[in-house]
C-alpha positions in Angstrom: -11.1 -5.8 30.8 -12.5 -4.6 27.4 -15.3 -6.4 25.6 -16.4 -5.9 22.0 -19.9 -7.4 21.8 -22.2 -8.5 19.0 -20.2 -7.4 16.0 -19.4 -9.1 12.7 -16.0 -10.4 13.5 -13.6 -10.7 10.5 -10.9 -12.9 12.1 -9.1 -13.1 8.7 -7.5 -16.5 9.5 -10.5 -18.3 11.1 -13.5 -17.1 9.1 -16.3 -14.7 10.0 -18.1 -14.8 13.3 -21.6 -13.3 13.1 -22.8 -11.6 16.3 -19.4 -12.3 17.8 -17.6 -11.1 20.9 -14.0 -10.4 21.7 -12.5 -10.0 25.1 -9.3 -8.1 25.8 -7.1 -8.0 28.9 -3.8 -6.2 29.4 -3.6 -5.2 25.7 -4.0 -8.8 24.5 -6.9 -10.8 23.0 -8.0 -13.4 25.6 -11.2 -14.8 23.9 -13.0 -14.7 20.6 -16.4 -16.3 19.8 -20.1 -16.1 20.3 -22.0 -15.5 23.6 -18.9 -15.2 25.6 -19.2 -14.8 29.4 -18.4 -11.1 29.8 -17.3 -10.0 33.3 -19.6 -7.5 35.0 -16.8 -5.0 35.4 -15.7 -5.1 31.8 -15.8 -2.0 29.6 -18.3 -3.0 26.8 -18.3 -1.7 23.3 -21.6 -2.4 21.6 -20.6 -3.5 18.1 -24.1 -4.7 16.9 -24.4 -4.0 13.2 -20.7 -3.1 12.9 -17.8 -4.8 11.2 -14.9 -5.7 13.6 -11.6 -6.3 11.8 -8.0 -6.7 12.8 -6.3 -3.3 12.7 -5.2 -2.7 9.2 -1.5 -2.7 8.2 0.3 -0.8 5.5 3.7 -2.4 5.0 5.1 0.4 2.8 4.7 4.0 3.8 6.8 7.1 4.2 4.8 8.5 7.1 6.8 11.2 8.9 9.8 10.8 6.6 7.8 12.7 4.0 6.9 15.3 6.6 3.4 16.3 7.3 2.5 19.1 7.5 4.9 20.8 5.1 4.9 23.8 2.8 5.5 23.5 -1.0 9.2 24.6 -0.6 10.1 22.2 2.3 12.6 19.4 1.9 11.5 15.8 2.6 13.4 14.0 5.3 12.8 10.8 3.3 15.6 11.0 0.7 19.2 11.7 1.6 20.2 12.6 -2.0 23.8 13.3 -1.4 25.0 9.8 -2.3 23.3 6.9 -4.2 24.4 4.4 -1.6 23.3 5.3 2.0 22.6 2.0 3.9 23.6 3.8 7.1 20.6 6.1 6.9 17.8 5.1 9.3 14.2 6.1 8.9 13.7 6.1 12.6 15.8 9.3 12.8 13.0 11.1 10.9 10.1 9.4 12.6 8.1 12.0 14.5 5.4 10.6 16.7 3.6 13.9 16.5 3.4 13.9 12.7 -0.2 14.4 11.7 0.0 11.6 9.2 0.0 9.1 12.1 -3.3 10.3 13.6 -4.9 10.5 10.1 -3.8 6.9 9.4 -5.1 5.7 12.8 -8.5 7.2 12.0 -8.5 5.3 8.8 -8.4 2.0 10.7 -4.7 1.3 10.5 -2.9 0.2 13.7 0.5 -0.7 12.4 2.6 0.8 9.5 6.1 0.5 8.2 7.9 3.7 7.3 11.4 4.4 6.0 13.5 6.2 3.4 12.2 6.9 -0.1 13.6 5.6 -3.4 15.9 8.4 -4.7 18.9 6.2 -3.9 20.0 2.8 -5.1 20.5 1.7 -1.5 18.4 4.0 0.7 18.7 2.9 4.3 16.5 1.1 6.9 12.9 1.6 7.8 11.0 0.3 10.8 7.5 -0.8 11.8 5.4 1.3 14.3 2.0 1.3 16.0 -0.1 4.4 15.1 -1.0 5.0 18.7 -0.4 8.4 20.4 3.1 8.7 21.8 5.6 11.2 23.0 8.8 9.7 21.6 9.6 7.1 19.0 10.1 4.6 21.9 6.4 4.7 22.5 5.4 3.6 19.0 8.2 1.6 17.2 8.5 -2.1 17.1 12.2 -2.9 17.7 13.7 -5.6 15.5 11.4 -4.9 12.5 14.0 -3.0 10.4 14.3 -3.7 6.7 16.7 -2.3 4.1 15.3 -0.2 1.3 16.7 -0.4 -2.3 15.5 1.1 -5.5 15.7 0.6 -9.3 14.3 2.5 -12.2 13.6 6.2 -12.8 13.9 7.5 -9.2 17.6 6.9 -8.6 18.4 7.4 -12.3 16.7 10.8 -12.5 18.0 11.9 -9.1 21.7 11.5 -10.1 21.4 11.6 -13.9 21.4 15.4 -14.0 24.8 15.5 -12.2 26.4 13.8 -15.2 29.7 12.9 -13.5 28.1 10.7 -10.8 26.6 7.2 -11.3 23.9 6.2 -11.9 22.6 8.0 -15.0 21.2 4.9 -16.6 19.5 1.7 -15.7 22.8 -0.1 -16.3 24.4 2.3 -13.9 21.7 1.6 -11.3 22.3 -2.1 -11.5 26.1 -1.6 -11.4 25.9 0.6 -8.3 23.7 -2.0 -6.5 26.0 -4.9 -7.4 29.1 -3.0 -6.3 27.5 -2.2 -2.9 26.5 -5.8 -2.4 29.8 -7.1 -3.6 31.8 -4.9 -1.2 29.4 -5.8 1.6 29.9 -9.5 0.9 33.7 -9.2 0.9 33.5 -7.2 4.2 31.1 -9.7 5.8 33.2 -12.7 4.7 36.3 -11.1 6.2 34.4 -10.6 9.5 33.3 -14.2 9.5 36.8 -15.4 8.9 38.1 -13.4 11.8 35.3 -14.6 14.1 36.1 -18.3 13.2 39.9 -17.8 13.4 41.0 -14.8 15.5 44.5 -15.1 14.0 43.1 -13.8 10.8 43.0 -10.0 10.6 39.7 -8.4 11.1 38.6 -5.9 8.4 38.8 -2.2 9.3 35.4 -1.1 10.6 33.4 0.5 7.8 30.3 2.5 8.8 28.9 2.4 5.3 29.2 -1.4 4.8 28.3 -2.5 8.3 24.5 -2.0 7.8 24.7 -4.3 4.8 26.2 -7.2 6.6 22.9 -8.7 7.8 21.5 -8.1 4.3 24.2 -10.1 2.4 23.9 -12.8 5.2 20.2 -13.1 4.5 19.3 -11.9 8.0 17.6 -8.7 7.0 14.9 -8.4 4.4 15.4 -6.0 1.4 12.5 -3.9 0.1 13.3 -3.3 -3.6 11.4 -0.5 -5.3 10.6 -1.5 -8.9 7.8 -0.4 -11.1 8.6 -1.5 -14.7 8.6 -5.2 -15.6 12.2 -5.2 -16.7 13.3 -3.4 -13.5 11.4 -6.0 -11.5 13.3 -8.8 -13.3 16.6 -7.0 -12.7 15.8 -6.7 -9.0 15.0 -10.4 -8.8 18.2 -11.4 -10.7 20.5 -9.3 -8.5 18.7 -10.4 -5.3 19.1 -14.1 -6.2 22.7 -13.5 -7.3 23.6 -12.3 -3.8 21.2 -14.6 -1.9 19.0 -11.8 -0.5 15.7 -12.1 1.3 13.6 -9.6 -0.5 10.2 -8.2 -1.6 9.4 -6.2 -4.7 7.8 -2.9 -3.8 5.1 -1.4 -6.0 5.4 -4.1 -8.8 3.3 -1.8 -11.0 3.9 -3.9 -14.2 3.9 -7.2 -12.4 0.8 -8.2 -14.4 3.1 -8.5 -17.4 5.4 -11.1 -15.8 3.1 -13.2 -13.7 4.7 -16.5 -14.7 8.1 -15.1 -13.8 7.0 -13.9 -10.4 5.4 -17.2 -9.6 8.4 -19.2 -10.8 10.7 -17.2 -8.6 8.3 -17.2 -5.6 8.4 -13.4 -5.5 6.4 -11.6 -2.8 5.1 -8.1 -3.7 3.8 -5.0 -2.0 1.4 -3.6 -4.7 0.4 0.0 -5.0 -0.4 2.8 -4.5 -3.4 2.3 -6.9 -4.0 6.0 -7.0 -0.7 7.1 -8.7 -0.9 9.8 -11.4 1.0 9.2 -14.6 3.9 11.4 -13.4 6.6 9.2 -14.9 6.9 6.6 -17.7 7.4 3.6 -15.5 3.9 3.9 -13.9 2.0 4.6 -17.1 1.0 0.9 -17.0 -0.8 1.1 -13.6 -3.9 -1.2 -13.6 -6.5 -1.6 -10.9 -7.0 -5.2 -11.8 -3.3 -6.1 -11.0 -4.2 -7.5 -7.5 -6.9 -9.7 -9.0 -4.5 -11.0 -11.7 -1.9 -11.7 -9.0 -4.5 -13.5 -6.9 -5.5 -15.7 -9.9 -1.8 -16.5 -10.6 -1.2 -17.5 -7.0 1.3 -14.7 -6.2 1.7 -13.6 -2.6 1.1 -9.8 -2.3 -0.2 -7.2 0.1 -1.3 -3.6 -0.7 -0.1 -0.1 0.1 -1.0 3.5 -0.3 2.6 4.5 0.1 2.9 8.2 1.1 2.1 9.8 4.4 -1.4 10.2 5.6 -2.7 8.9 2.2 -2.8 5.5 3.8 -6.2 6.3 5.1 -7.5 6.1 1.5 -6.2 2.5 1.0 -9.4 0.7 2.0 -11.3 2.7 -0.7 -8.8 1.8 -3.3 -8.9 -1.9 -2.3 -12.6 -1.7 -2.9 -11.9 -0.5 -6.4 -9.7 -3.6 -6.9 -12.6 -5.8 -5.6 -14.8 -4.3 -8.3 -12.2 -5.5 -10.8 -12.1 -9.1 -9.6 -10.1 -9.2 -6.3 -11.9 -11.5 -3.8 -13.0 -10.1 -0.5 -11.0 -12.7 1.5 -7.8 -11.8 -0.3 -8.6 -8.1 0.1 -8.8 -8.5 3.8 -5.6 -10.5 3.9 -3.8 -7.9 1.8 -4.2 -5.3 4.5 -3.9 -7.6 7.6 -2.2 -10.9 7.9 -0.1 -10.7 4.7 1.7 -7.5 5.6 2.0 -8.8 9.1 3.9 -11.8 7.8 6.0 -9.6 5.5 7.0 -7.5 8.4 7.8 -10.6 10.6 5.0 -9.7 13.0 2.3 -12.2 12.3 2.7 -13.7 15.8 1.4 -10.4 17.2 -0.8 -8.7 14.6 -2.8 -9.2 11.4 -5.7 -11.4 12.6 -8.1 -11.7 15.5 -6.8 -14.6 17.5 -6.2 -15.3 21.2 -2.8 -14.2 22.4 -2.3 -11.5 19.7 -2.2 -7.7 20.3 -5.6 -6.2 20.9 -5.5 -4.1 17.6 -8.9 -3.7 16.0 -10.9 -1.4 13.7 -14.7 -1.0 14.1 -16.5 0.0 11.0 -20.1 1.0 10.3 -20.1 -1.0 7.1 -17.9 -3.0 4.8 -14.4 -1.4 5.2 -13.7 -1.2 1.5 -16.6 1.2 0.7 -16.1 4.9 0.4 -19.3 5.4 2.3 -18.0 3.5 5.4 -16.6 5.1 8.5 -14.0 3.6 10.8 -15.8 4.6 14.1 -13.2 3.3 16.5 -9.6 2.2 16.3 -8.2 0.1 19.2 -4.4 -0.4 19.7 -3.0 -2.6 22.4 -6.4 -2.4 24.0 -6.6 1.4 24.1 -9.7 2.8 22.4 -9.6 5.8 20.1 -13.0 7.2 19.2 -12.7 8.5 15.6 -16.0 10.3 15.7 -15.3 12.6 18.7 -12.8 14.9 16.9 
């Protein structure tokens, strides 16, 4: 048994427990509270004066798919730029458990991340959630059943294919048309499959490797993660998603502060960030550090991301910058714990300190959102990683 004793326990969902204890057995939380009866044979971590939080979660990364380490001439694994529609591409095929970004992220207090293809294509492929623990193969770290489909609007797919001139999309109109065509074809294919399943006398469609991964998408069984920065692109993403009955989130939502009423009206969930983006393209010129605070005030559901590779370790510091601009501390904690857990469909396991959940914690020597704070220990499934020993 593992005992974390005397810390400031940020449960996220059930308040703060001062001088609190947490007991762990077989990788699960078995008790949370004050003055718990700690077995004499327990391994005890003295957390007096420390902050104990759920392991942080980044619901949008490209860890490993954007290859670390790499040289300046290397090719990312994260974008299969040979076709604007690649739903059959799977991020798991580029997930390397030995990628240095995983260890760097774990040292930053993150215990679960989602990774997948980038946004060069209109339909990019599936990503998957994983624990940041040490592992030999992907089977040691992935969370099966957590796959989502990535899609993208705006400058990335337009610029990726625009220079080829003879291949769509070269414009935002083309991006929308390519996405609608892919979803339309998938819906026709799915409906034909359903008709055959209900009445075997009806001919089944010819198996289609490209369309098959989109069947759960058009049936509303798999969430879509739609990359959109600019306000008009966000609205286009929502219009198309609603047209085809998709379950979706808006990724980045950089100009979301311009359309708060629209996001609220359409009950849109967002993954906001990274907050550290350089002004490398027009659609992110409008980045604002007060966007999370504005979304909180408007009642919009969001979580936060640092996006690329090992940079996730800097997300707590950037959340602190948003707190300085009006984001509440409670929402800040939720945005990197229980909200991404819900988005990933994993809130029954992770995202808060509650009995029965996975024993995933971070132990900090101060408030986690300060640049002067260290994450001293990260605990995943009850296994302790000492971040100060390396």
